[in-house]
N, C-alpha and C positions, 0 to 999 in steps of 0.2 A: 730873652729866650735861652733856654738851656738845650744845646744840641745833643740829641741822643741818636746814635746810629743803630738802626735795625732793632727798634722796640718790638717785643714779641707779645702777642695777645695771650692771655691765659688759656691753657689747653686742658687742664684737669685730667691728665693721663690719657688723652685720646691719641697721643703719638703724632699729632699734627698741629701746627700753629700758623698763624698769619704774622708776617713780619713787615713792618713799615719803617721807612727812613723818615723820622719825624723830629720835631723840636718840641720840647716840653714848655708849655706856657704857665700851667698851674698844676700844683699837686697839693691837695688839702684833705686831711682826714677829718670828716665831719663826725658828729656823734653816731652816724649810721653806716658810713661807707667811705672808701677812698675815692675821691673825685679827682680826675685828671683831665686836663685839656691839652691836646697836642695840636701841632700845626704841620700839615703836609703840603708839599709844593703843588700837587695836583688835586688832592681831595679836600683841601682846606682844613678847617678846624674839626677836631674829633673830640667828642665827649666819651670818656671811658670811666666806668664805674666798677670798682673792685676787679679791674683787669680785663673787663669785657667792653668792646666798642658798643656804644648805644646809638650814636648818630654821627654823621659827617655832613659837612656843607654840601658835598658832591651828590649824595644819594638819599639824604633823609626824606626828601619829598616823596620818594617811591613808597616807602613804608607808610608814611602818614596819610597820603592820599588813598592808598588801597585799604587801610584800616578804617577809614571814615566813609568814603564815598560809595563803596560797594554796599555796606549795610544800610546806609541812609537812602540810596537811590535804587535799591533792589526791590522795593515795594512802595505802593502808594501811601503817602503820609501827608496829611494836611498840616500837622505840627509834630514836633519831636523834641523830647527831653533827653539830654545826653549826660551820662556820667563817665568821667575819665578817672580810672584808678591808676595812679602813677602819672606818667606823662610829663616828667619834670622839665624837659627841654621845650615844651610848649607847642610842638608841631601838630599833635592831635587836636588841641584847642584851636589852632589856626585854621585847620581844614574844616572843623565842625562849624565854625562861625561863618563860613562862606555861603551857607544855605539860609535863606530867609525864613524857611519853615521851621528851623531850629529855634525853639522858644527860650530854652535855657540850657546852659552847660555848667555842670559842677565838676571841678577838678580837685581831687584829693591827693596830695603828695606829702609824704612824711618828712622829706628833707628839703628845707627851704633853701639851703645853699646850692643844691642842684639847679633850682629855678634861677637863683641870682647869678650864678656863674654861667649858666647856659644863656641867659639873656645878655650878659655882658660880652661873652666871647663867641657864641654861635649866632645869635640873633635870628633864630628861626621860629620864634614863639608867636602865638596869637596875641590879641589885644586883651590883657587882663582887666582893662578898664571898660570893656564893652559891658553895657548894662545887663546883658544876658548871662554874664559870667559870675560864678561864685567860686572863689579859690579858697580851699580849706587846707591848712597845714596841720596834718594829724595822721595818725594811723588809719588806714582805710577801714579797718574793722570797726572803728568807732563811728565813722560816717555811715557805714552800712547799717549798724545797729540803730542809729538815730533815724534813718530813713524807714526802717521797720516800725519804729515807734510812731512816727508821724504819718505813715501810710504813703509816703512819697514813692512814685513809680517812675521808671526810666524806660524809654523806648530803645535806647542804645546804650549798652554798658561796654566800654572798651577796657580790657585788662592790659594796660600798657606797663607791664612789669619788667623789672630786671630779672636776671637769672636768680634762682632761689638760694643764693649764697650770702645775701646781705639782708637789708630790711624787708625785702619781699618774701623771705622764707616763711614768715608767719602767715602769709596769705595762701600758701600752697597746702591748704588743709580742707578736708571735707566739711568741717564746721563753717569755715568762712564761705566756701562756695555755696553751701546750703542757704546761708543768709543772703548771698548775692542773688540767687535764683528767685528769692521771694520779693525782690524789689524791681524785677524786670516786668514790664507791662505784658498784658496778654498777647499782644502782637509784637512785642519787643524781642531783641536778640542780645546775647552776650557774645563779644568777639574776644577770642584768645589767639595768640600767635606764638610761633617758635621756629627756630632754624631746624632744618631737616637734613639728616645724613643717611647715606647708604653704605653699609659694610657687608662683609661676606655673610653675616648672620641675619641681615635684613635692615629695616629702617630704625632710626634712632632720632630722638629729640635732644637738643642742647640742654633743655631743662633737666631731663633725667640723667644726662651725662654729668652735668655740673653739680647736681645735688645728690647723685647716686640713689635715685629713688623714682617714685611716680611723678609724672607730669600731669598738667591739668586735663589734657585730653583723655588720658586713661582713667582719671578719677571721674570725670563727667560721663564717660561711656560706661564705666562699671556701675555707677550709682543710678544713672538715668534720672538725675535730679531735674533735668530738662530733657524730654524724650527725643527731641529731633536734633540731628547732627548733620552739618554740611561743611564742606571744605572748599577753599579756593587758595591760590598761591601766586607768588610772583618771585622775581629774582632781585636780590638786593646785594650788590657786589661786595660791600665791606662787612656783611654779616657772615659768620662761619658757615661755609658750605654754599653760600649764595642762594640756595633754594629755601624759600621762606614760606611757611604755611600759615593760613588764617583759618580759624575754626569757629563755626557759628553754632550756637546752642539756642533753641527756641522751644516754645510750647506748641505752637500751631503747625510748625513744619512747612510753612510757605517758603518755597525756594526763592533765593535772592539772585538767581542766575541772570535774570533779564532786567536791565535798567529801565526804569519807567519815566525818567526825566533826562533831558539833555544837560550835560555838563562836560566841560573840557578843563583838565588840569595840565600840569607839566608832564605828568605820566598818564594819568587816568583819562580814558575816554570810553565810549560805549563798547567798542570792539574789545578793548583790553578787559573791561568788566566781564563780558561774556566768556572770553578766552581763558580767564583766570580760573574758571570752574572745570577746565579740561584736566583731569587727574590721570597720571600714568597708571598702568595696571598694577605695578608692584606696590604703589601707595594705596590703591583701592583695596588690595588684598590685605596689606599690613594693617590698615585702619578699619577694615570691615565696611567699606563704602560700596554700595550696590550701583 
């Protein structure tokens, strides 16, 4: 292990950064991005892609549980097909497989080395050998195009993307989102998420700060490719700003606010599910939520 004193997370001109006293375990430039694994005395192993923390042993379960169990348990489903776009460390896959009514999970990740290094050093992944799982190493745009051709529909599509500074940048387009909306089922939902900041001028997303442009929320709201929008949030300590929003896009607009099945995770429970939809007034005004 290489000792590094006070590693600084990428800030992209925000004038604020997170500093951690860590030891470097792995630094590898893949064909797509810089992959780093650090070790912290209290937070455990950290996955860092292109300078941004993606997951830590200490708090990864908060993000992964909330991204999966809220949309899957927020309405009645006898069966559900799940598509994970990204998700290299495997936590979304792990949580989706916990539900017997999930019939199949497709995970498409462009960078196989993220999967391999995450499995080796973080060990938070789901079972890739589960018969319900199809793992595709490819650009997500190709998988989405194939689904359009075959008529495959998904009840939950999780956009588990990095910031739009690496391989995910090609997915932050209206063309890609238009195709994704065509492969979600009539009662299905797309889940997007991002870190939220508050400044003197109002609210901001990490996506728009890091890429200096639109984020997925604004694209979806402006185009109305899926007409219904709902938001919930949680706190994730090692994500920038800690306040982390999840954004739901659907055709039929059925609210996912109230859980319909009992389930207990490390973080998730029915009370947390309901409470996560309590949005402060400044965020309602900023995002146009009534």
